[in-house]
C-alpha positions as CSV (number, residue, x, y, z in Angstrom):
1,M,-69.7,157.2,252.6
2,K,-73.1,158.9,253.1
3,K,-72.9,162.2,251.4
4,S,-76.6,163.8,251.1
5,F,-78.0,165.1,254.0
6,L,-81.1,163.3,256.1
7,K,-83.9,165.6,255.9
8,I,-86.5,165.7,258.7
9,L,-90.1,166.4,257.8
10,L,-93.6,167.0,259.2
11,F,-95.7,165.9,256.7
12,S,-99.8,166.5,256.6
13,I,-101.7,163.9,254.7
14,I,-105.5,163.6,254.1
15,S,-107.7,161.7,257.0
16,S,-108.5,158.2,256.6
17,N,-111.6,158.2,258.3
18,I,-114.2,155.5,257.2
19,F,-117.1,157.5,259.0
20,I,-116.4,160.3,256.3
21,A,-117.9,160.6,253.1
22,E,-115.1,160.1,250.6
23,S,-116.0,163.6,248.9
24,L,-115.2,165.1,252.1
25,K,-112.0,163.6,253.1
26,A,-109.6,166.6,251.3
27,L,-111.6,169.3,253.4
28,I,-110.2,167.9,256.7
29,P,-106.6,167.8,257.4
30,Y,-104.9,165.9,259.4
31,Y,-101.3,166.5,260.9
32,Y,-98.5,163.7,262.2
33,F,-96.4,164.5,264.4
34,P,-93.5,162.7,265.6
35,E,-93.5,161.3,268.8
36,A,-90.7,162.8,271.3
37,K,-89.2,159.2,271.8
38,N,-89.0,159.1,267.8
39,L,-87.4,162.5,267.2
40,Q,-84.5,161.5,269.8
41,K,-83.6,158.4,267.7
42,E,-83.7,160.2,264.4
43,G,-81.6,163.0,266.6
44,L,-78.9,160.0,267.8
45,S,-79.0,158.7,263.9
46,L,-78.2,162.1,262.4
47,G,-75.8,162.3,265.3
48,K,-74.0,159.1,264.2
49,Q,-73.7,160.1,260.5
50,A,-72.7,163.9,261.3
51,Y,-69.6,162.1,263.3
52,Q,-68.8,159.5,260.3
53,L,-68.7,162.7,258.1
54,L,-66.4,164.1,260.3
55,Y,-64.3,161.3,259.9
56,F,-64.0,161.7,256.3
57,G,-63.1,164.8,256.6
58,Q,-66.3,166.7,255.6
59,V,-66.1,169.0,258.1
60,K,-68.5,171.6,256.9
61,D,-71.3,168.9,255.9
62,S,-70.7,167.1,259.5
63,L,-71.3,170.6,261.0
64,H,-74.3,171.1,259.5
65,L,-75.8,167.7,260.9
66,A,-74.7,167.7,263.8
67,K,-76.7,171.0,264.4
68,L,-79.8,169.6,263.2
69,A,-79.1,166.7,265.9
70,T,-79.2,169.1,268.4
71,E,-82.1,170.8,267.0
72,I,-84.0,167.4,266.9
73,N,-82.7,165.7,270.3
74,N,-81.2,168.9,273.0
75,T,-81.4,166.4,275.7
76,N,-78.8,163.9,274.8
77,E,-75.0,165.3,276.0
78,T,-73.5,162.8,273.4
79,L,-75.1,164.9,270.5
80,W,-73.7,168.1,272.1
81,I,-70.0,166.3,272.0
82,I,-70.2,165.7,268.3
83,L,-71.6,169.2,267.4
84,A,-68.3,170.5,269.6
85,E,-66.1,168.2,267.8
86,T,-67.4,169.5,264.2
87,Q,-67.1,172.7,265.7
88,I,-63.6,172.4,266.9
89,A,-62.9,170.9,263.0
90,N,-64.5,174.1,261.6
91,K,-62.3,176.1,264.2
92,L,-65.7,177.4,266.2
93,Y,-64.1,177.1,269.1
94,D,-65.9,179.7,271.4
95,D,-69.2,177.7,270.0
96,A,-67.3,174.5,270.8
97,L,-67.1,175.6,274.1
98,I,-70.8,176.5,274.5
99,S,-72.0,173.1,272.9
100,L,-69.9,171.4,275.9
101,D,-71.2,173.5,278.2
102,N,-74.8,172.3,277.5
103,A,-73.6,168.3,277.3
104,Q,-71.8,169.1,280.9
105,K,-75.5,170.9,282.3
106,I,-76.9,167.3,281.2
107,N,-74.2,165.5,283.0
108,P,-71.6,166.8,284.6
109,K,-69.9,163.7,284.7
110,K,-68.8,163.2,281.3
111,G,-65.3,162.8,281.4
112,E,-64.8,163.3,277.5
113,V,-66.4,166.6,278.2
114,Y,-63.6,168.2,280.4
115,F,-60.9,166.2,277.7
116,A,-62.8,167.9,274.5
117,K,-62.6,171.4,276.5
118,S,-59.5,171.2,277.2
119,T,-58.7,170.5,273.4
120,I,-60.2,173.7,272.7
121,Y,-58.0,175.4,275.3
122,L,-55.2,174.3,274.4
123,K,-56.0,175.2,270.5
124,Q,-56.3,179.0,272.1
125,S,-52.9,178.4,274.0
126,K,-54.2,178.4,277.4
127,L,-52.5,176.2,279.3
128,N,-53.4,176.4,282.4
129,K,-57.2,176.2,281.8
130,A,-56.2,173.2,279.6
131,K,-54.6,171.8,282.4
132,I,-57.2,172.4,285.2
133,T,-59.4,171.0,282.7
134,L,-58.0,168.0,281.9
135,L,-57.1,167.5,285.9
136,S,-60.9,167.5,286.0
137,G,-61.6,164.9,283.8
138,I,-58.8,162.8,285.3
139,K,-60.5,162.5,288.1
140,I,-63.5,161.1,286.6
141,L,-61.7,159.0,284.1
142,P,-58.6,157.6,285.8
143,E,-57.5,155.2,283.5
144,N,-57.8,157.3,280.3
145,F,-53.9,157.1,279.1
146,K,-54.8,159.8,276.5
147,A,-55.6,162.4,278.6
148,I,-52.9,161.4,281.0
149,F,-50.4,161.5,277.8
150,Q,-52.0,165.2,276.8
151,L,-51.6,166.4,281.0
152,G,-47.6,165.1,280.3
153,N,-47.7,167.3,276.9
154,I,-48.7,170.1,278.5
155,Y,-46.1,170.1,281.7
156,L,-43.6,169.4,278.4
157,M,-44.8,172.7,276.9
158,E,-44.3,174.3,280.5
159,K,-40.5,173.1,280.9
160,N,-41.8,171.5,284.0
161,Y,-40.3,167.8,282.8
162,E,-40.0,166.0,285.9
163,K,-43.8,166.1,285.7
164,A,-44.0,165.4,282.2
165,I,-41.8,162.2,282.3
166,E,-44.1,161.3,285.9
167,E,-47.4,161.7,283.7
168,F,-45.9,160.1,280.7
169,D,-44.8,157.1,282.9
170,K,-48.2,157.0,284.1
171,A,-50.0,156.8,280.2
172,I,-47.5,153.8,279.5
173,K,-48.5,151.7,282.9
174,I,-52.1,151.8,281.5
175,K,-51.2,151.6,277.8
176,I,-47.3,149.4,277.9
177,D,-47.2,149.5,273.9
178,F,-48.0,153.7,273.7
179,W,-44.9,154.8,271.8
180,Q,-45.8,158.1,271.6
181,A,-45.3,158.7,275.2
182,I,-42.1,156.7,275.3
183,N,-41.1,159.0,272.3
184,N,-42.1,162.0,274.8
185,K,-39.9,161.2,277.5
186,G,-37.1,160.9,275.1
187,L,-37.9,164.4,274.5
188,A,-38.0,165.0,278.2
189,Y,-34.9,163.8,278.8
190,F,-33.1,165.5,276.2
191,E,-33.9,169.0,277.7
192,Q,-32.7,167.8,280.8
193,N,-29.4,166.7,279.0
194,K,-29.9,163.2,280.0
195,I,-28.3,161.9,276.2
196,D,-28.3,158.3,277.4
197,L,-31.8,158.5,278.4
198,S,-33.1,159.8,275.7
199,I,-31.5,157.4,273.2
200,S,-32.4,154.5,275.2
201,T,-36.2,155.9,275.4
202,F,-36.2,156.8,271.4
203,K,-34.8,153.0,271.0
204,K,-38.0,151.6,272.8
205,A,-40.2,154.2,271.3
206,I,-38.9,152.8,267.5
207,D,-38.7,149.1,268.5
208,L,-42.9,149.6,269.0
209,E,-43.2,151.8,266.0
210,E,-40.7,152.8,263.6
211,N,-42.0,156.1,263.4
212,A,-40.0,159.2,261.9
213,E,-40.2,161.4,265.1
214,P,-38.1,158.8,267.0
215,L,-35.6,158.0,264.4
216,L,-34.8,161.6,263.9
217,A,-34.7,162.4,267.5
218,L,-32.5,159.1,268.2
219,A,-30.0,160.5,265.0
220,S,-29.9,163.9,266.4
221,C,-28.7,162.1,269.9
222,L,-26.0,159.8,268.5
223,Q,-24.2,162.8,266.1
224,N,-21.6,163.2,268.9
225,K,-21.8,159.2,269.7
226,D,-21.7,157.5,266.0
227,I,-22.2,160.1,263.2
228,N,-22.4,157.3,261.1
229,K,-25.9,155.7,263.0
230,A,-27.2,159.2,263.1
231,I,-26.8,159.6,258.8
232,V,-28.5,156.5,258.5
233,F,-31.3,157.3,261.3
234,A,-31.9,161.1,259.7
235,R,-32.1,159.1,256.5
236,K,-34.9,156.8,257.0
237,A,-36.6,159.5,259.4
238,L,-36.9,161.8,256.3
239,N,-37.9,159.5,254.0
240,K,-40.5,158.3,255.9
241,D,-42.1,162.0,256.7
242,P,-40.1,164.8,255.3
243,N,-42.2,167.6,257.3
244,Y,-39.8,166.6,259.9
245,V,-37.2,168.8,257.9
246,D,-38.6,171.9,259.3
247,F,-38.3,173.6,262.3
248,N,-41.9,174.9,262.6
249,Y,-43.3,171.1,262.6
250,R,-40.8,169.9,264.9
251,K,-41.9,172.7,267.2
252,D,-45.4,171.4,266.8
253,Q,-44.4,168.3,268.0
254,L,-43.1,169.8,271.1
255,W,-39.8,169.2,270.7
256,G,-37.0,171.5,272.5
257,E,-35.0,174.5,272.1
258,K,-31.7,171.9,273.0
259,L,-33.0,168.8,270.5
260,Q,-34.0,171.4,268.1
261,I,-30.4,172.7,268.0
262,S,-29.0,169.5,267.7
263,T,-31.1,168.5,265.0
264,E,-30.1,171.7,262.6
265,K,-26.4,170.9,263.4
266,L,-27.6,167.4,262.2
267,F,-29.0,168.9,259.0
268,E,-25.7,170.8,258.2
269,N,-23.7,167.5,257.7
270,P,-22.7,167.2,254.2
271,Q,-23.8,163.7,254.0
272,L,-27.4,164.8,254.6
273,K,-27.4,167.6,252.1
274,Q,-29.3,165.4,249.4
275,E,-31.8,164.4,251.6
276,V,-32.3,167.8,253.2
277,L,-33.1,169.9,250.0
278,F,-35.1,167.0,248.9
279,A,-37.8,166.7,252.0
280,K,-38.0,170.6,251.9
281,T,-39.5,170.2,248.4
282,K,-41.9,167.6,250.1
283,I,-43.0,169.9,253.2
284,K,-46.6,169.7,253.3
């Protein structure tokens, strides 16, 4: 990782005109200004470095570098998007929306701008704005399975489970191994009291990715059918990710009220007492 910033300098040099006497050269300043195309390239280079810094978690450094990139080259929508992402990482949501507005003015057909705006609206708990913005972006990029998945998540938050499942199915059709969408279908089914469908759906997700979330969700589904299997899955889930012992953490993962109640009941089982207590000490 590159930790230092690339600084842009406008520097002056002494003229080297061969027709002027050597003793007079220092009296005639000559200023070099980079050409516009060179500045644009420099801005793109800075933007790339800002994105790399953001990727490695250097959120403040990436913000400064992204700002500099847009100051050098303010006609490239990608640089404004990168700046917005660094502003989001620094929780400067209103600033990020302004940056995305600038990107949209340059290229109103850039679907990623709509998706980024939707992310901000979600963080601001503006579900309707997030949904409308996502739909606009999906019209431009109809094959973006991640955006479709996010739309499904909004419907899940709105407790519109049929619409959520519909969007998750669209995402899975585009990416058949999209275990997160399969998992969230299971969340929706459980809130509809379709426990058998939840079980089969969580099993499909686990076949693709043995992640703590579908493991614990499956355990919760099975506790009234096969408590021994439920205990095994729950232990494995908490061992993989202790954060799932926490109610609020699961809520952030969009677990509904019914699944939450079921999971809390499962954690009361004496056979899980040790694992639950240990997991609570490991919550991040």
